[in-house]
C-alpha positions in Angstrom: 135.6 22.9 -157.0 136.1 20.7 -160.2 136.9 22.5 -163.4 133.9 23.0 -165.8 135.2 20.3 -168.2 135.1 17.8 -165.2 131.5 18.8 -164.4 130.5 17.9 -168.0 132.4 14.6 -167.7 130.7 13.9 -164.4 127.3 14.4 -165.9 128.2 12.2 -168.9 129.6 9.3 -166.8 127.0 9.4 -163.9 125.3 6.0 -164.1 122.0 7.5 -162.9 121.7 10.2 -165.6 121.3 10.2 -169.4 122.9 13.1 -171.2 122.9 14.4 -174.8 126.2 15.2 -176.5 127.6 18.6 -175.4 127.4 21.3 -177.9 129.1 24.7 -177.9 127.3 27.5 -176.1 127.7 31.2 -175.3 125.9 33.3 -172.8 126.7 37.0 -172.6 129.9 36.4 -174.5 131.1 33.7 -172.0 131.8 30.4 -173.8 131.1 26.9 -172.7 128.9 23.9 -173.6 125.3 22.9 -173.3 123.5 19.6 -173.1 120.3 18.0 -171.9 120.0 15.7 -168.9 117.3 13.1 -168.1 116.9 11.2 -164.9 115.8 7.7 -165.7 113.8 5.6 -163.3 116.8 3.7 -162.1 118.3 5.0 -158.8 120.9 3.7 -156.4 119.3 1.1 -154.1 117.9 2.7 -150.9 119.1 6.1 -152.0 118.0 8.9 -149.8 119.2 12.3 -151.1 119.8 15.5 -149.2 117.3 17.0 -151.6 114.4 15.4 -150.0 114.3 11.6 -149.8 114.2 8.6 -152.1 112.6 10.4 -155.0 115.5 12.7 -155.8 119.1 12.6 -156.9 121.5 15.2 -155.5 123.6 16.8 -158.2 125.7 19.6 -156.7 125.6 22.5 -154.1 124.6 25.9 -155.2 126.9 28.9 -154.6 123.9 31.0 -153.6 123.5 29.3 -150.2 120.3 29.8 -148.4 117.7 27.1 -147.9 118.2 25.6 -151.4 121.8 24.4 -151.2 121.4 21.3 -153.2 120.2 21.2 -156.7 118.7 17.9 -157.7 116.2 16.1 -159.7 113.1 15.4 -157.7 110.5 13.0 -159.1 111.4 14.2 -162.6 111.6 10.8 -164.1 112.3 11.0 -167.9 111.9 14.8 -168.0 114.6 17.0 -169.5 116.7 19.6 -167.8 119.0 21.7 -169.9 122.4 22.6 -168.7 124.8 25.3 -169.9 128.3 25.2 -168.3 130.4 28.3 -168.9 134.1 28.0 -168.4 134.9 31.5 -167.3 132.6 34.3 -166.3 134.8 37.0 -164.8 137.1 34.3 -163.5 134.4 32.0 -162.2 132.8 28.9 -163.8 129.0 29.2 -164.0 126.3 26.5 -164.4 122.9 27.5 -165.8 120.1 25.0 -165.6 116.5 25.2 -166.6 113.5 23.0 -167.0 109.7 23.3 -166.9 107.8 21.1 -164.5 104.5 21.5 -166.3 105.2 19.0 -169.2 105.6 21.8 -171.7 109.5 21.8 -171.9 109.5 22.2 -175.7 107.3 25.4 -175.4 109.4 26.7 -172.5 112.8 26.4 -174.3 112.3 29.4 -176.7 111.4 31.6 -173.7 114.5 30.5 -171.8 116.7 31.1 -174.9 115.4 34.6 -175.2 116.2 35.3 -171.5 119.7 33.9 -172.0 120.3 36.1 -175.1 119.7 39.2 -172.9 122.3 38.3 -170.3 125.1 40.8 -169.7 127.8 40.0 -167.1 128.8 42.9 -164.9 131.3 43.4 -162.1 128.5 43.8 -159.4 
């Protein structure tokens, strides 16, 4: 597993993603960085992702397992996704991502921020 700083760098240097500059972030007292990511229309030629075909770009595997083991952008051209990468939550790096597929991202952000303010990390 790459260190969280390497994850941020991977997003920033991925030729198929556009990222904003990382800014400091904190969720439940855990510190890290946050940034927005946009998937431009350009893709690798003949790319077929694990996430469902030519209309997606695989980003990384989720630790939760199950049927959704790959998180990716799927036909989300030019739409924003917001990432928060925390360096150490009880000894584990955590990536939080959110978006809104209904073209109301700017309206959704305040709701997501309220939820993140309520986070308390436990040992369970």
